[in-house]
C-alpha positions as CSV (number, residue, x, y, z in Angstrom):
1,M,-48.9,49.1,92.9
2,T,-51.2,46.8,90.9
3,L,-50.8,45.2,87.5
4,P,-53.4,45.9,84.8
5,E,-56.4,43.6,85.1
6,E,-56.5,42.9,81.3
7,I,-53.9,43.0,78.5
8,V,-55.1,43.3,74.9
9,R,-52.7,43.0,71.9
10,L,-53.7,44.7,68.6
11,S,-51.6,44.6,65.5
12,P,-53.9,45.4,62.5
13,S,-53.1,44.5,58.9
14,P,-53.1,47.2,56.3
15,E,-56.7,46.5,55.3
16,D,-57.7,47.3,58.9
17,W,-55.9,50.6,59.1
18,A,-58.1,53.7,59.6
19,Y,-57.6,57.0,57.9
20,T,-60.3,58.9,59.6
21,F,-61.6,59.7,63.1
22,G,-65.3,58.8,63.0
23,G,-67.2,56.8,60.5
24,R,-65.8,53.4,61.4
25,A,-66.9,50.5,63.6
26,P,-64.5,49.6,66.4
27,L,-61.8,46.9,65.9
28,T,-62.3,45.8,69.5
29,T,-64.0,46.9,72.7
30,V,-62.1,46.9,76.0
31,R,-62.9,47.6,79.6
32,P,-61.6,50.7,81.5
33,G,-58.2,49.9,83.0
34,T,-57.1,47.7,80.1
35,L,-53.5,47.8,78.9
36,L,-53.2,47.8,75.1
37,E,-50.0,46.6,73.3
38,L,-50.3,48.1,69.8
39,T,-48.4,48.4,66.6
40,T,-48.7,51.5,64.4
41,E,-47.4,52.2,60.9
42,D,-45.6,55.4,59.9
43,C,-47.5,58.2,58.2
44,F,-46.3,56.9,54.7
45,G,-47.8,53.5,55.4
46,G,-44.3,52.0,55.2
47,K,-44.0,52.7,51.5
48,V,-41.0,55.2,51.8
49,R,-38.0,53.0,52.3
50,G,-35.1,55.0,50.7
51,T,-34.3,58.4,49.4
52,G,-35.5,57.5,45.9
53,D,-39.0,56.7,47.2
54,L,-40.6,60.1,46.9
55,P,-43.9,60.1,48.8
56,S,-45.8,61.7,45.8
57,R,-44.9,58.7,43.8
58,V,-45.2,55.8,46.2
59,C,-48.1,57.0,48.4
60,V,-51.7,57.6,47.3
61,F,-53.8,60.4,48.8
62,P,-55.9,60.2,51.0
63,Y,-54.2,57.0,52.2
64,L,-51.7,58.8,54.3
65,N,-51.3,58.8,58.1
66,P,-52.9,55.4,59.0
67,V,-54.1,55.0,62.5
68,T,-54.6,51.9,64.6
69,G,-58.2,51.7,65.8
70,P,-60.8,52.6,66.6
71,I,-60.9,51.0,70.0
72,A,-64.2,51.3,72.0
73,V,-64.0,51.6,75.8
74,A,-67.0,49.9,77.5
75,G,-69.2,52.4,79.4
76,A,-67.8,55.5,77.7
77,E,-70.6,58.0,77.0
78,P,-70.7,61.5,75.6
79,G,-69.5,64.0,78.2
80,D,-67.1,61.5,79.9
81,V,-63.3,61.7,79.9
82,L,-61.2,59.1,78.1
83,A,-57.8,58.8,79.7
84,V,-54.9,57.4,77.6
85,H,-51.6,56.8,79.5
86,F,-48.6,56.2,77.4
87,V,-46.5,53.4,79.0
88,E,-44.0,52.8,76.2
89,I,-43.4,54.1,72.7
90,T,-40.6,52.2,70.8
91,P,-39.5,52.4,67.2
92,A,-40.3,49.2,65.4
93,R,-37.6,49.5,62.8
94,D,-34.0,50.7,62.7
95,H,-34.7,53.7,60.6
96,G,-37.1,56.7,60.4
97,I,-38.0,58.9,57.5
98,S,-38.6,62.6,56.9
99,S,-39.2,64.6,53.8
100,T,-40.1,67.9,52.3
101,F,-43.0,68.3,49.9
102,P,-44.2,70.8,47.3
103,H,-47.0,72.9,48.7
104,F,-46.6,71.7,52.3
105,G,-44.7,73.0,55.3
106,A,-44.2,76.2,57.2
107,L,-41.7,77.9,54.9
108,T,-43.1,77.3,51.4
109,A,-46.1,78.2,49.4
110,T,-49.1,75.9,50.2
111,H,-52.6,75.4,48.7
112,R,-53.9,77.8,51.3
113,T,-51.1,80.3,51.0
114,A,-50.6,80.9,47.3
115,M,-47.3,82.3,46.1
116,L,-45.7,82.7,42.6
117,H,-42.4,81.1,43.4
118,P,-41.8,77.5,42.4
119,P,-42.9,74.7,44.7
120,L,-40.4,73.4,47.3
121,E,-38.3,70.4,46.2
122,E,-39.5,67.0,47.3
123,R,-36.7,65.3,49.2
124,V,-36.4,62.3,51.5
125,W,-34.0,61.9,54.5
126,I,-33.4,58.5,56.1
127,Y,-32.5,58.5,59.8
128,D,-30.7,55.6,61.4
129,L,-32.3,54.8,64.8
130,D,-30.3,53.2,67.6
131,V,-32.9,52.4,70.2
132,A,-30.3,50.9,72.6
133,A,-28.2,54.0,72.6
134,G,-31.2,56.3,72.4
135,L,-29.9,58.1,69.3
136,C,-31.4,59.3,66.0
137,H,-28.7,60.0,63.3
138,F,-29.2,62.9,60.9
139,R,-27.2,62.9,57.6
140,A,-27.3,65.9,55.3
141,R,-28.2,65.0,51.7
142,T,-25.8,67.5,50.0
143,S,-22.7,67.3,52.3
144,D,-20.9,65.1,54.7
145,F,-22.5,66.7,57.8
146,T,-23.9,64.3,60.4
147,V,-25.1,64.7,63.9
148,A,-26.6,62.4,66.5
149,L,-29.9,63.6,68.1
150,P,-31.6,62.1,71.1
151,L,-34.4,59.7,70.5
152,D,-37.7,61.1,71.9
153,P,-40.5,58.8,70.6
154,M,-44.0,60.2,70.6
155,H,-47.3,59.9,68.7
156,G,-48.4,62.7,66.4
157,T,-51.9,61.5,66.0
158,V,-54.1,60.4,68.9
159,G,-57.8,61.0,69.3
160,V,-61.4,59.9,69.6
161,A,-64.4,60.1,67.2
162,P,-65.7,63.7,66.7
163,A,-69.1,64.9,67.9
164,G,-72.2,65.2,65.7
165,G,-71.4,62.2,63.5
166,E,-68.6,64.2,61.8
167,V,-65.8,62.2,60.0
168,L,-62.4,63.9,59.9
169,A,-59.3,62.8,58.1
170,S,-56.5,61.5,60.3
171,I,-54.3,64.4,59.2
172,T,-56.6,66.9,60.8
173,P,-56.3,68.1,64.4
174,G,-59.2,69.4,66.4
175,A,-61.3,69.2,69.5
176,H,-61.4,65.4,69.1
177,G,-57.5,65.2,69.1
178,G,-56.3,63.8,65.8
179,N,-53.1,65.0,64.3
180,L,-52.0,67.3,67.1
181,D,-48.2,66.7,66.4
182,T,-47.1,67.8,69.9
183,P,-43.8,66.3,71.2
184,E,-45.5,66.3,74.6
185,M,-47.4,63.1,73.6
186,R,-44.6,60.8,74.8
187,A,-44.2,57.9,77.2
188,G,-45.1,58.8,80.8
189,V,-47.8,61.2,79.8
190,T,-51.6,60.9,80.2
191,A,-53.8,62.4,77.6
192,Y,-57.5,63.3,78.3
193,F,-60.1,63.4,75.6
194,G,-63.7,64.4,75.8
195,V,-66.0,61.5,74.8
196,N,-68.3,62.4,71.9
197,V,-69.9,59.1,71.0
198,E,-70.6,55.8,72.7
199,G,-67.4,54.0,73.4
200,G,-65.2,57.0,72.6
201,L,-63.5,55.2,69.7
202,L,-59.8,55.8,70.4
203,A,-57.3,55.6,67.5
204,L,-53.6,56.5,67.3
205,G,-50.7,56.4,64.9
206,D,-48.2,58.7,63.2
207,G,-45.3,57.7,65.4
208,H,-42.3,60.1,65.5
209,A,-38.8,59.0,66.6
210,R,-38.4,62.7,67.5
211,Q,-39.9,66.0,66.4
212,G,-38.9,69.6,66.9
213,E,-41.6,72.0,68.2
214,G,-43.7,73.2,65.3
215,E,-42.9,70.3,62.9
216,V,-41.6,73.1,60.7
217,C,-41.0,71.2,57.4
218,G,-44.3,69.3,57.8
219,T,-42.8,65.9,58.8
220,A,-41.0,64.6,61.9
221,V,-38.7,61.6,61.9
222,E,-41.6,59.3,60.9
223,A,-41.5,55.8,62.3
224,A,-43.5,52.7,62.8
225,M,-44.0,52.0,66.5
226,R,-44.6,49.4,69.1
227,T,-46.7,51.3,71.7
228,T,-48.2,50.3,75.0
229,V,-51.0,52.4,76.6
230,I,-53.5,52.1,79.4
231,V,-57.0,53.3,78.8
232,D,-59.3,54.4,81.5
233,L,-62.5,56.3,82.0
234,V,-63.8,59.2,84.1
235,K,-67.5,59.7,84.2
236,G,-68.5,63.2,83.3
237,G,-66.3,66.3,83.1
238,G,-65.1,65.8,79.6
239,P,-62.8,68.6,78.5
240,A,-63.7,70.8,75.5
241,W,-60.2,70.3,74.1
242,P,-57.6,67.5,74.5
243,R,-55.5,67.9,77.7
244,L,-52.3,66.2,78.8
245,E,-50.6,65.6,82.1
246,S,-47.0,64.8,82.6
247,D,-45.2,64.3,85.9
248,H,-44.3,68.0,85.9
249,H,-46.9,69.9,83.8
250,L,-50.5,70.5,83.0
251,I,-50.8,70.8,79.2
252,S,-53.8,72.2,77.2
253,T,-54.1,72.1,73.4
254,G,-55.9,74.2,70.9
255,S,-56.2,73.8,67.1
256,A,-57.3,76.4,64.6
257,R,-56.2,78.8,61.9
258,P,-54.9,81.5,62.2
259,L,-52.2,80.4,64.7
260,E,-53.1,83.1,67.2
261,D,-56.5,81.5,67.6
262,A,-54.9,78.1,68.3
263,F,-52.8,79.9,70.9
264,R,-55.9,81.5,72.4
265,I,-57.8,78.2,72.7
266,S,-54.9,76.5,74.5
267,Q,-54.4,79.4,76.9
268,H,-58.1,79.7,77.5
269,D,-58.4,76.1,78.4
270,L,-55.3,76.2,80.7
271,V,-56.7,79.3,82.5
272,T,-60.1,77.7,83.1
273,W,-58.5,74.4,84.1
274,T,-56.2,76.1,86.6
275,A,-59.1,78.2,88.0
276,D,-61.2,75.0,88.5
277,L,-58.3,73.0,90.1
278,L,-57.3,75.8,92.5
279,G,-60.7,77.4,93.1
280,L,-59.4,80.7,91.7
281,D,-61.3,83.6,90.2
282,Q,-60.8,83.6,86.4
283,L,-58.7,86.7,86.4
284,D,-56.5,85.4,89.2
285,A,-55.9,82.2,87.2
286,Y,-55.3,84.3,84.0
287,Q,-52.7,86.3,85.9
288,L,-51.0,83.1,87.3
289,V,-50.8,81.4,83.8
290,S,-49.6,84.6,82.3
291,Q,-46.6,84.7,84.6
292,A,-45.8,81.0,84.9
293,G,-47.0,79.4,81.7
294,L,-45.2,78.1,78.6
295,A,-46.5,78.1,75.1
296,P,-44.6,75.7,72.7
297,A,-45.9,75.3,69.2
298,A,-47.1,71.8,68.3
299,N,-47.6,72.0,64.5
300,V,-47.7,74.9,62.0
301,C,-48.3,72.8,58.9
302,D,-51.5,70.8,59.2
303,T,-55.0,71.6,58.0
304,D,-55.3,73.5,61.3
305,Y,-52.4,74.6,63.5
306,T,-51.9,73.4,67.1
307,M,-50.5,75.2,70.1
308,V,-50.0,73.9,73.6
309,A,-50.1,75.7,76.9
310,K,-48.2,74.4,79.9
311,L,-48.2,75.1,83.6
312,P,-45.9,73.6,86.2
313,K,-47.7,71.2,88.6
314,S,-45.5,72.5,91.4
315,L,-47.9,75.5,91.6
316,L,-50.8,73.2,92.4
317,G,-49.6,72.1,95.8
318,R,-51.2,68.7,96.5
319,T,-54.1,69.3,94.1
320,R,-54.1,66.9,91.1
321,P,-56.5,66.6,88.1
322,Y,-59.0,63.9,88.0
323,D,-58.3,62.9,91.6
324,G,-54.7,61.8,90.8
325,L,-55.6,59.5,87.9
326,H,-52.2,60.2,86.2
327,D,-50.3,59.1,89.3
328,R,-52.3,55.9,89.6
329,L,-51.8,55.0,85.9
330,R,-48.1,55.9,86.1
331,A,-47.8,53.4,89.1
332,T,-49.7,50.7,87.1
333,A,-47.4,51.3,84.1
334,A,-44.3,50.9,86.3
335,A,-45.6,47.6,87.8
336,Y,-46.3,46.3,84.2
337,L,-42.8,47.2,83.1
338,R,-41.2,45.5,86.1
339,H,-43.2,42.3,85.8
340,R,-43.6,41.7,82.0
């Protein structure tokens, strides 16, 4: 096991935060194989600090969901694969924040689903985070009920610059990645993005101390993060949609509205990925994924919805995507954690 050849630290100030994918020059350029130690702010820009800080009063649209980046990767060209391995994701504060909003969330009227009933109440919850114990404490706002939930830090927003010179708000998920809001984007996972512009232009943010599948109310336990990733590059073979690989699963994503189209995109990508890896006829791969796959919701609240499709890697035998890149990055991450 080898240590990373280069370590870069990036802790941008508020004036350097990005709120889009595309349309910005890179903050820095790194070589493939570089380990990045990053800080990211929560989706509220750190402005919600108590239950009285309603986001509609303390935050200014469109300055929501800041991301750290973009970061260019030397040699990345359109059509390549940008690999991002998450080494560590650790809350930077002892609390996280969640909220409900008027006209936002899966169980209320929204600007795109008009209803006559009154808007949902805007309310803030503060979660105490105990990193050492690995716990996230929920407290009801209108009763004495409390419960400890496991910490499961992840990043809701990770992606690259879109194709065609497009500029997309950081709250938007798509083929470039962006606000996918899948709990699968946790430490130990490698994410693969198709490169659309020179350098790829990686950015990430929207840390979640934990999130249920679907992010039903529209927010997770939002938290500033200290995050370490390794970035690498595969020439050619860029996927049409972001993919992830954990120790145990292949994971495809799809983002669209209606929700069934997001489901179809993720399943289609997983079927074609499986067929390619195993050398299967498309219908044989379709049959295998139909019987062995999983389909968790990522988010059902964003500008587009996101679904993921998962297949156990145990079905692949010794075959591994990208010639075992995930396993190599995992080993490098383990060496870094031991020797830092």
